[in-house]
Backbone as CSV, one residue per row, in Angstrom:
resi,resn,N_x,N_y,N_z,CA_x,CA_y,CA_z,C_x,C_y,C_z
1,UNK,123.602,110.131,89.288,124.345,108.730,89.625,123.644,107.727,90.048
2,UNK,124.458,106.237,90.212,123.903,105.035,90.712,124.176,105.581,92.443
3,UNK,124.112,104.439,92.778,124.427,104.153,94.506,126.099,104.784,94.925
4,UNK,126.741,105.449,95.911,127.991,105.731,95.848,128.470,104.654,96.104
5,UNK,129.594,104.586,95.595,130.834,103.267,95.712,131.538,103.551,96.946
6,UNK,132.004,102.366,97.513,133.044,102.402,98.944,133.892,102.930,98.658
7,UNK,134.584,103.604,99.323,136.127,104.248,98.822,137.228,102.925,99.058
8,UNK,137.612,102.487,97.540,138.635,101.251,97.631,140.069,101.373,97.904
9,UNK,140.994,100.680,98.691,142.037,101.072,98.846,142.857,99.858,98.451
10,UNK,144.289,100.502,97.488,144.609,99.022,96.868,145.947,99.137,97.553
11,UNK,146.784,97.799,97.971,147.692,97.712,98.128,149.295,98.011,97.492
12,UNK,149.616,98.632,97.002,150.630,98.942,95.642,151.862,97.807,95.956
13,UNK,152.132,97.473,97.278,153.237,96.911,97.872,152.704,95.106,97.275
14,UNK,151.638,94.990,97.834,151.069,93.761,97.466,150.874,93.205,95.518
15,UNK,150.191,94.074,95.258,149.742,94.587,93.585,151.178,94.549,92.948
16,UNK,152.385,94.807,93.576,153.397,95.426,92.663,154.491,92.975,92.518
17,UNK,153.899,92.897,93.627,154.413,91.295,94.252,153.595,90.812,93.184
18,UNK,152.235,90.514,92.485,151.632,90.066,91.310,152.191,90.037,90.291
19,UNK,151.990,91.930,90.088,152.227,91.831,88.349,153.912,92.746,87.868
20,UNK,154.622,92.636,89.047,155.869,92.756,88.872,155.757,94.536,88.787
21,UNK,156.894,94.733,88.798,157.092,96.262,88.444,158.135,97.021,86.965
22,UNK,157.770,98.028,86.634,157.991,98.250,85.077,159.541,98.253,85.254
23,UNK,160.481,98.386,86.084,161.982,98.562,86.254,162.098,96.848,85.947
24,UNK,161.671,95.988,86.712,162.125,94.611,86.654,161.534,94.085,85.450
25,UNK,160.165,94.719,84.565,159.862,94.365,83.453,161.164,94.671,82.083
26,UNK,161.822,96.174,82.520,162.793,96.345,81.633,164.338,95.629,81.763
27,UNK,164.394,95.380,83.332,165.881,94.575,83.277,165.799,93.411,83.047
28,UNK,164.824,92.532,83.082,164.811,91.021,82.817,164.400,90.449,81.211
29,UNK,163.892,91.508,81.004,163.406,91.282,79.347,164.834,91.670,78.199
30,UNK,164.417,90.982,76.985,165.809,91.952,76.023,165.112,93.127,75.230
31,UNK,165.908,93.767,74.483,165.786,95.272,74.298,164.550,95.093,73.383
32,UNK,164.451,93.620,72.799,163.173,93.542,71.856,161.725,93.268,72.395
33,UNK,161.862,92.993,73.722,160.695,92.585,74.146,160.022,94.073,75.191
34,UNK,160.926,94.651,75.426,161.008,95.561,76.833,159.535,96.368,76.854
35,UNK,159.427,96.383,75.526,157.973,97.600,75.302,156.481,96.326,75.566
36,UNK,156.992,95.138,75.070,155.727,94.257,75.579,155.553,93.955,77.094
37,UNK,156.690,94.037,77.928,156.529,93.630,79.272,155.947,94.935,79.663
38,UNK,156.676,96.311,79.030,155.939,96.862,80.238,154.352,97.162,79.919
39,UNK,153.878,96.897,78.331,152.345,96.942,78.308,152.011,95.695,79.166
40,UNK,152.221,95.181,79.407,152.229,93.962,79.810,151.870,94.135,81.526
41,UNK,152.850,95.649,82.112,152.590,95.443,83.498,151.664,96.471,84.090
42,UNK,151.086,97.033,82.499,150.362,98.365,82.958,149.005,97.426,82.659
43,UNK,148.733,96.583,81.917,147.540,95.957,81.858,147.255,95.204,82.982
44,UNK,148.157,94.601,84.007,148.011,94.383,84.842,147.641,94.857,86.023
45,UNK,148.201,95.959,86.406,148.193,97.314,87.263,146.125,97.735,86.955
46,UNK,145.739,98.295,85.562,144.339,97.923,85.165,143.640,96.887,85.688
47,UNK,143.918,95.993,85.803,143.135,94.732,85.600,142.884,94.767,87.386
48,UNK,144.084,94.890,88.368,144.034,94.879,89.693,142.984,95.724,90.417
49,UNK,143.035,96.748,89.444,142.455,98.217,89.883,140.927,98.037,90.178
50,UNK,140.189,97.541,88.326,139.196,97.449,87.864,138.769,96.423,88.572
51,UNK,139.083,95.137,89.194,139.043,94.054,90.516,138.366,94.892,91.282
52,UNK,139.343,95.657,91.869,138.932,96.200,93.931,137.954,96.997,93.129
53,UNK,137.876,98.017,92.392,136.870,98.327,92.479,135.349,97.895,92.120
54,UNK,135.596,96.808,90.967,134.420,95.722,90.979,133.805,95.005,92.509
55,UNK,135.104,94.787,93.420,134.585,94.150,94.594,133.642,95.270,95.582
56,UNK,134.060,96.553,95.387,133.382,97.415,96.381,132.009,98.068,95.440
57,UNK,131.751,97.749,93.793,130.480,97.776,93.779,129.362,97.010,94.038
58,UNK,130.379,95.550,94.045,129.462,94.147,94.645,128.928,94.797,96.411
59,UNK,130.089,94.893,97.126,129.692,95.288,98.537,128.563,96.203,98.793
60,UNK,128.612,97.059,97.878,127.884,98.173,97.910,126.488,98.205,97.273
61,UNK,126.288,96.849,96.875,124.791,96.805,95.833,124.198,95.160,96.698
62,UNK,125.285,94.709,97.546,124.775,93.564,98.523,124.263,94.379,99.850
63,UNK,124.729,95.611,100.144,124.364,96.320,101.289,122.842,97.018,100.940
64,UNK,122.644,97.223,99.841,121.426,97.795,99.643,120.288,96.748,99.364
65,UNK,120.961,95.624,99.055,119.787,94.538,98.828,119.265,94.001,100.392
66,UNK,120.406,93.936,101.483,119.752,94.057,102.342,119.145,94.882,103.204
67,UNK,119.402,96.042,102.850,118.579,97.213,103.710,117.408,97.141,102.916
68,UNK,116.977,96.846,101.484,115.478,97.113,100.829,114.789,95.470,101.494
69,UNK,115.465,94.660,101.835,114.825,93.460,102.031,115.019,93.602,103.526
70,UNK,115.328,94.101,104.093,114.950,94.742,106.140,113.849,95.287,105.924
71,UNK,113.854,96.158,105.077,112.348,96.957,104.761,111.306,96.592,104.321
72,UNK,111.375,95.708,103.941,110.180,95.105,102.968,109.432,94.495,104.138
73,UNK,110.822,93.501,104.920,110.135,92.638,106.310,109.558,93.108,107.034
74,UNK,110.186,94.450,107.372,109.474,95.309,108.406,107.902,95.887,107.994
75,UNK,107.952,96.358,106.862,106.834,96.965,106.680,105.638,95.485,106.698
76,UNK,106.234,93.931,105.883,105.323,93.039,105.939,104.557,92.794,107.396
77,UNK,105.289,92.648,108.356,105.192,92.598,109.865,104.542,93.797,110.355
78,UNK,105.020,95.165,109.963,103.620,96.222,109.910,101.796,95.643,109.813
79,UNK,101.911,95.436,108.290,101.073,95.511,107.471,100.060,94.290,108.229
80,UNK,101.022,92.843,108.472,100.519,91.405,109.282,99.571,92.109,110.589
81,UNK,100.795,92.862,111.410,100.090,93.855,112.738,98.923,94.338,112.893
82,UNK,98.421,95.264,111.778,97.772,95.981,111.492,96.212,94.777,110.762
83,UNK,96.500,94.102,109.900,95.505,93.379,110.050,94.870,92.409,111.109
84,UNK,95.648,92.008,112.173,95.461,91.201,113.366,94.575,92.452,114.100
85,UNK,95.177,93.243,114.445,94.337,94.408,115.386,92.939,95.019,114.822
86,UNK,92.912,94.838,113.657,91.433,95.097,112.551,90.597,93.348,113.022
87,UNK,90.937,92.562,112.683,89.986,91.279,113.322,89.642,91.357,114.604
88,UNK,90.727,91.633,115.673,90.443,91.480,116.906,89.679,92.693,117.142
89,UNK,89.986,93.951,116.565,88.466,94.808,116.827,86.936,94.519,116.391
90,UNK,87.483,93.651,115.267,85.932,93.486,114.808,85.413,91.997,115.472
91,UNK,85.973,91.158,115.839,85.333,90.339,116.302,85.243,90.896,118.279
92,UNK,85.811,91.668,118.802,85.458,92.137,119.992,83.794,92.886,119.330
93,UNK,83.972,93.610,118.623,82.717,94.504,118.372,81.565,93.262,117.748
94,UNK,81.510,92.374,117.608,80.562,91.453,117.204,80.644,91.016,118.337
95,UNK,81.124,90.433,119.269,80.836,90.107,120.641,80.025,91.180,121.375
96,UNK,80.589,92.052,121.213,79.689,93.396,122.451,78.334,93.234,122.272
97,UNK,78.080,93.269,120.530,76.655,93.499,119.987,75.213,92.228,120.261
98,UNK,76.386,90.833,120.467,75.402,89.701,120.541,74.092,90.043,121.453
99,UNK,72.626,89.856,120.822,72.002,89.600,121.522,71.423,91.188,122.261
100,UNK,72.092,92.684,121.732,71.341,93.540,121.268,70.579,93.829,120.384
101,UNK,69.217,94.494,120.846,68.442,94.730,119.737,67.754,96.175,119.633
102,UNK,67.649,96.207,118.199,67.426,97.587,118.168,65.840,97.692,117.055
103,UNK,65.229,98.995,116.899,64.070,98.981,115.966,63.636,99.714,115.565
104,UNK,62.897,99.766,114.178,62.639,101.003,113.592,61.121,100.861,113.446
105,UNK,60.221,101.872,114.166,58.792,101.521,113.678,58.735,102.727,112.336
106,UNK,58.088,101.803,111.131,57.566,102.333,109.984,56.454,103.291,110.062
107,UNK,56.595,104.454,109.737,55.169,104.696,109.857,54.696,105.497,107.607
108,UNK,53.652,105.968,107.737,53.704,105.696,106.473,54.130,107.461,105.937
109,UNK,54.173,107.887,104.781,54.665,108.704,103.991,53.595,109.396,103.518
110,UNK,53.564,110.882,103.054,52.088,111.353,102.772,51.622,110.573,101.950
111,UNK,50.211,110.366,102.066,49.285,109.926,100.838,49.840,108.176,100.934
112,UNK,50.206,107.546,102.108,50.567,106.099,102.130,49.896,105.404,103.041
113,UNK,49.959,104.333,103.458,49.351,103.620,104.463,50.121,102.597,104.718
114,UNK,51.296,102.158,104.249,52.029,101.238,104.614,52.851,101.588,106.226
115,UNK,52.666,100.899,107.189,53.419,101.017,108.125,53.964,98.902,108.860
116,UNK,54.884,99.656,109.832,55.337,98.527,110.393,56.280,98.601,111.680
117,UNK,57.033,97.637,111.822,57.995,97.136,112.445,59.451,96.589,111.435
118,UNK,60.385,96.875,112.041,62.057,96.444,111.405,62.787,96.481,112.446
119,UNK,63.300,94.880,112.914,63.850,94.938,114.085,65.269,94.498,113.550
120,UNK,66.636,94.708,114.416,67.424,94.740,114.093,68.495,93.649,115.209
121,UNK,68.688,92.815,115.224,69.259,92.058,116.669,70.697,91.727,116.346
122,UNK,71.306,91.698,117.405,72.915,91.458,117.066,72.872,89.906,117.284
123,UNK,73.784,89.195,115.998,73.611,87.836,116.649,75.524,87.554,116.527
124,UNK,75.872,85.981,116.268,77.061,85.739,116.216,77.454,86.132,114.965
125,UNK,76.736,85.429,113.776,76.882,86.047,111.893,76.637,87.150,111.382
126,UNK,76.125,88.516,112.478,76.129,89.782,112.155,74.836,90.310,112.664
127,UNK,74.285,90.541,111.799,73.041,91.503,112.303,71.971,90.461,111.509
128,UNK,70.648,90.480,112.730,69.477,89.902,111.847,68.455,90.677,111.791
129,UNK,68.476,91.089,110.493,67.123,92.164,110.350,65.650,91.085,110.145
130,UNK,64.572,91.748,110.521,63.441,90.887,110.328,62.378,92.102,110.433
131,UNK,61.479,92.522,109.554,60.218,93.252,109.352,59.021,92.807,109.017
132,UNK,58.099,93.095,109.737,56.448,92.568,109.793,55.677,93.775,109.515
133,UNK,55.336,93.991,107.692,55.009,95.138,107.711,53.290,94.917,106.767
134,UNK,52.629,96.014,106.811,51.625,96.146,105.936,50.991,97.037,105.894
135,UNK,49.933,97.251,104.528,49.414,98.225,103.357,50.449,98.716,102.726
136,UNK,51.176,97.327,101.955,51.979,96.971,101.029,51.062,96.777,99.513
137,UNK,51.558,96.822,98.235,50.714,96.488,97.298,50.661,94.812,97.368
138,UNK,49.427,94.165,97.513,49.239,92.510,96.883,50.455,92.514,96.407
139,UNK,50.665,90.911,96.131,51.383,90.338,95.631,52.478,90.741,95.152
140,UNK,53.318,92.503,95.356,54.432,92.797,94.739,55.516,92.854,95.896
141,UNK,56.589,92.965,94.897,58.004,93.254,96.047,58.447,94.607,96.123
142,UNK,58.949,95.080,97.018,59.290,96.186,97.420,60.280,96.496,97.980
143,UNK,61.451,97.623,97.980,62.154,97.257,98.159,62.632,98.183,99.855
144,UNK,63.444,97.804,100.393,63.680,98.016,101.445,65.388,98.293,101.577
145,UNK,65.441,99.452,102.285,66.765,99.907,102.471,67.055,100.642,103.950
146,UNK,68.541,100.991,104.172,68.794,101.519,105.688,69.243,102.719,104.721
147,UNK,68.737,103.914,104.903,69.539,105.273,104.962,70.319,106.191,105.618
148,UNK,70.885,107.079,105.028,71.917,107.855,105.827,71.885,108.491,106.673
149,UNK,70.753,108.988,106.659,70.136,109.920,108.072,68.763,109.687,109.028
150,UNK,68.765,109.885,110.419,67.126,109.012,110.625,65.612,110.535,110.619
151,UNK,66.440,111.428,109.948,65.344,112.835,109.697,63.999,112.518,109.138
152,UNK,62.910,112.351,109.633,61.527,112.251,109.658,60.857,113.849,109.458
153,UNK,61.468,114.373,109.443,60.635,115.884,109.669,60.223,116.053,107.939
154,UNK,60.305,115.658,107.264,59.997,115.714,105.815,58.453,114.508,105.653
155,UNK,57.499,114.741,105.174,56.825,114.047,105.216,56.804,113.504,104.068
156,UNK,57.508,112.870,102.881,58.078,112.036,101.824,59.123,111.383,102.342
157,UNK,59.432,110.656,103.091,60.823,110.473,103.348,62.134,111.018,103.349
158,UNK,61.809,112.087,102.696,63.203,112.160,101.572,64.167,112.870,102.611
159,UNK,63.974,113.025,103.698,64.926,113.721,104.583,65.840,112.710,105.064
160,UNK,65.626,111.467,104.848,66.698,110.546,105.322,67.972,110.493,104.636
161,UNK,67.959,111.417,102.844,69.083,111.098,102.134,69.134,109.573,101.632
162,UNK,70.418,109.692,101.216,70.271,108.383,100.006,70.575,107.172,101.031
163,UNK,70.956,106.141,100.058,71.182,105.042,101.191,72.837,104.857,101.654
164,UNK,72.620,104.102,103.284,73.460,104.240,104.144,75.103,103.745,103.035
165,UNK,75.763,104.073,102.773,76.745,103.608,101.789,78.376,104.241,102.694
166,UNK,78.733,103.747,104.127,80.253,104.498,104.357,81.126,103.906,103.524
167,UNK,81.523,103.151,102.877,82.462,102.176,102.244,82.296,102.778,100.533
168,UNK,81.433,103.637,100.201,81.635,104.129,98.855,81.326,103.125,97.928
169,UNK,80.424,101.634,98.102,80.270,100.519,96.773,79.271,100.947,95.847
170,UNK,79.280,101.116,95.049,77.721,100.652,94.401,76.877,100.066,94.551
171,UNK,75.554,100.101,94.051,74.416,99.777,94.871,74.506,98.290,94.487
172,UNK,73.435,97.505,95.080,73.375,96.277,94.284,72.442,95.623,95.379
173,UNK,72.582,93.943,95.384,71.109,93.602,95.890,71.863,92.703,96.827
174,UNK,71.396,91.429,98.408,72.060,91.515,99.261,73.035,90.278,98.670
175,UNK,72.809,89.495,97.665,73.666,88.556,97.143,74.820,88.545,97.110
176,UNK,75.035,90.371,96.680,76.206,90.471,95.771,76.886,91.287,97.660
177,UNK,78.080,90.410,97.876,78.618,91.264,99.260,79.185,92.442,98.848
178,UNK,79.788,92.811,97.750,80.274,94.361,97.539,78.949,95.191,96.726
179,UNK,78.216,95.969,98.261,77.300,96.665,98.060,77.180,97.856,99.345
180,UNK,76.027,98.827,98.603,75.703,99.666,100.386,75.506,99.151,101.421
181,UNK,75.806,99.340,102.200,75.341,98.902,103.724,74.398,98.742,104.097
182,UNK,73.581,99.693,103.504,72.196,99.612,103.563,71.421,98.761,102.227
183,UNK,71.818,98.492,101.690,71.193,97.529,100.473,70.654,96.302,101.019
184,UNK,69.190,96.321,101.712,68.060,95.236,101.816,67.521,94.626,101.035
185,UNK,67.626,94.589,100.143,66.785,93.940,99.032,65.293,94.358,99.431
186,UNK,64.482,93.142,99.085,62.914,93.292,99.032,62.327,92.616,99.688
187,UNK,61.023,93.345,99.918,59.826,92.662,100.645,58.958,92.108,99.918
188,UNK,58.050,90.750,100.129,57.540,90.535,99.233,56.110,90.400,99.735
189,UNK,54.758,91.093,99.003,53.875,91.294,99.851,52.984,90.208,99.340
190,UNK,52.097,89.807,100.688,51.152,88.595,100.174,49.910,89.180,99.606
191,UNK,48.402,88.554,99.200,47.712,88.796,98.646,46.739,89.829,99.285
192,UNK,47.427,89.765,100.781,46.363,91.160,101.510,47.163,92.229,101.557
193,UNK,48.669,92.350,101.481,49.399,93.393,101.451,50.301,93.409,102.704
194,UNK,50.464,92.476,103.033,51.454,92.160,104.407,52.886,91.328,104.139
195,UNK,53.777,91.624,104.575,55.049,91.137,103.917,56.028,90.472,105.613
196,UNK,56.477,89.606,105.488,57.348,88.879,106.784,58.451,89.238,106.091
197,UNK,59.423,89.351,106.799,60.872,89.580,105.846,62.030,89.227,107.006
198,UNK,63.179,88.293,106.539,64.255,88.114,107.812,65.689,88.063,106.764
199,UNK,66.725,88.589,107.495,67.938,88.425,106.215,68.848,88.701,107.589
200,UNK,69.968,88.023,107.082,71.320,88.272,108.051,72.130,89.063,107.343
201,UNK,72.814,89.821,107.856,73.753,90.980,106.852,75.244,91.115,107.696
202,UNK,76.200,90.924,107.846,77.665,91.359,107.856,78.299,92.166,107.527
203,UNK,77.570,93.152,107.218,78.240,94.531,106.535,77.968,95.683,107.464
204,UNK,77.642,95.034,108.676,76.877,96.142,109.737,77.252,96.007,110.773
205,UNK,77.393,96.750,111.512,77.223,96.874,113.293,75.998,97.363,113.804
206,UNK,75.500,97.248,114.807,74.023,97.665,115.587,74.983,99.468,116.441
207,UNK,75.841,99.312,116.921,76.554,100.402,117.311,78.135,100.795,117.995
208,UNK,78.110,99.655,117.046,80.122,99.712,117.139,80.879,100.730,116.071
209,UNK,81.911,100.311,116.048,82.806,101.384,115.126,82.377,100.846,113.590
210,UNK,82.231,99.866,113.177,82.318,99.389,111.783,80.931,99.366,111.392
211,UNK,80.589,100.696,110.480,79.376,100.780,109.832,78.407,100.892,110.741
212,UNK,78.249,101.111,111.728,77.019,101.158,112.827,75.751,101.727,111.977
213,UNK,74.368,101.212,112.257,73.267,101.540,111.643,72.289,102.300,112.908
214,UNK,72.745,102.566,114.184,71.925,102.864,114.869,71.716,104.673,114.590
215,UNK,70.517,104.889,114.519,70.045,106.507,114.875,70.361,106.693,112.667
216,UNK,70.193,105.551,112.060,70.120,105.827,110.325,68.701,105.660,110.555
217,UNK,68.403,105.921,108.924,66.852,105.524,108.868,66.302,104.194,107.545
218,UNK,65.105,104.110,107.697,64.949,103.115,106.674,63.631,103.438,106.179
219,UNK,63.440,102.665,104.904,63.131,103.570,104.080,62.223,102.156,103.401
220,UNK,60.894,101.812,103.112,60.203,101.130,101.930,60.016,102.002,100.804
221,UNK,60.234,101.085,99.590,59.751,101.923,98.408,58.337,101.179,97.776
222,UNK,58.259,102.255,97.255,57.043,101.708,96.094,56.804,100.608,94.978
223,UNK,58.080,100.667,94.807,58.477,99.455,93.681,59.850,98.511,93.897
224,UNK,59.913,97.287,93.369,60.855,96.774,93.963,62.518,97.130,93.219
225,UNK,63.207,96.457,94.466,65.032,96.720,93.945,65.201,95.790,92.463
226,UNK,65.845,96.655,91.651,66.059,95.741,90.458,67.640,95.409,90.633
227,UNK,68.519,95.801,91.401,69.530,95.836,91.510,70.894,97.255,90.426
228,UNK,70.209,97.693,89.796,70.142,98.481,88.989,71.042,99.714,89.698
229,UNK,71.464,101.012,88.672,72.257,102.029,89.189,71.261,103.186,89.004
230,UNK,71.861,104.006,90.387,72.907,103.913,91.374,71.926,103.677,92.390
231,UNK,70.556,103.261,92.239,69.379,103.048,94.011,68.703,101.638,93.715
232,UNK,68.375,101.303,92.335,67.881,100.136,92.282,66.325,100.521,91.461
233,UNK,66.166,101.679,91.399,65.237,102.140,90.277,63.728,101.433,90.897
234,UNK,63.788,102.270,92.551,62.881,101.381,93.203,61.511,102.797,93.519
235,UNK,61.583,103.357,93.161,60.804,104.305,92.875,60.218,105.224,94.456
236,UNK,59.269,105.834,94.841,58.859,106.515,95.691,59.011,105.950,97.100
237,UNK,59.234,106.717,98.177,59.244,106.714,99.834,57.992,106.405,100.207
238,UNK,57.280,105.411,100.370,56.119,105.104,101.057,56.038,104.887,102.750
239,UNK,57.444,104.595,103.069,56.857,104.115,104.327,58.505,104.768,105.276
240,UNK,59.019,105.112,106.201,59.560,105.468,106.760,59.741,105.560,108.167
241,UNK,61.404,104.838,108.992,61.787,104.741,110.389,63.063,105.413,110.460
242,UNK,63.255,105.453,111.638,64.698,105.813,112.394,65.135,104.401,113.293
243,UNK,66.142,103.838,112.991,66.412,102.902,113.710,66.985,103.075,115.392
244,UNK,66.337,102.769,116.425,66.655,103.387,117.784,66.854,101.783,118.881
245,UNK,67.578,101.758,119.768,67.452,101.298,120.780,65.709,100.299,121.360
246,UNK,65.909,99.104,120.826,64.342,98.742,121.444,64.514,98.148,123.293
247,UNK,63.503,98.822,123.532,63.316,98.492,124.955,63.543,96.781,125.567
248,UNK,64.362,96.535,126.103,64.263,95.292,126.729,63.544,94.681,127.152
249,UNK,63.648,93.302,126.691,62.198,92.072,126.905,61.949,92.059,128.544
250,UNK,61.152,92.117,129.319,60.559,91.802,130.595,60.797,90.180,130.899
């Protein structure tokens, strides 16, 4: 059934004032027109009843519309309040990490010679990532990623797990905002196998509630990250490190 219709009360005295009674119809009409007058009276009664029912349905429908509109407004206000709270929390998180520095000391995996440091500094626009790496293949690009775990017990770098990806996005390069939180792109080695690298990212925090990287692993790969799925076809892990708090400068 559709929505319940409010009970309709019909004042038959007023109804009779409008349409008359069948006795009036019979007494005032000629014998030839009595049947027609009675039928007209019946139609009048039915019409009045239908009008009353229609009014009741309209009242009930309007009530339902008002309730639905009120509910929609309440939901919209709740969503807006939630979004404002999230924005405020993100602003507080960003403010709290400005100037904070973390560092990953990179060490070679078995059979490799790649090492150096990667620093992570909280800035107003996100996290500034800076790397100074040596022992790379001269003139080649090498992928660099933040990985899920800071476990260096395996000498092949695989203890760090896969890319850090708390939001479940597909892999991509830093030019794409929708990517793994750990997708940092590529280092480019010079003719001596050294690389300096700098990028500011806004999809992680150092040690806050939104995608924190403290304690995560950093991996440098043997090949370039080409942006392909699932992890960029970057090859073996040639250097590994763990992100931790840097000693404050004196």
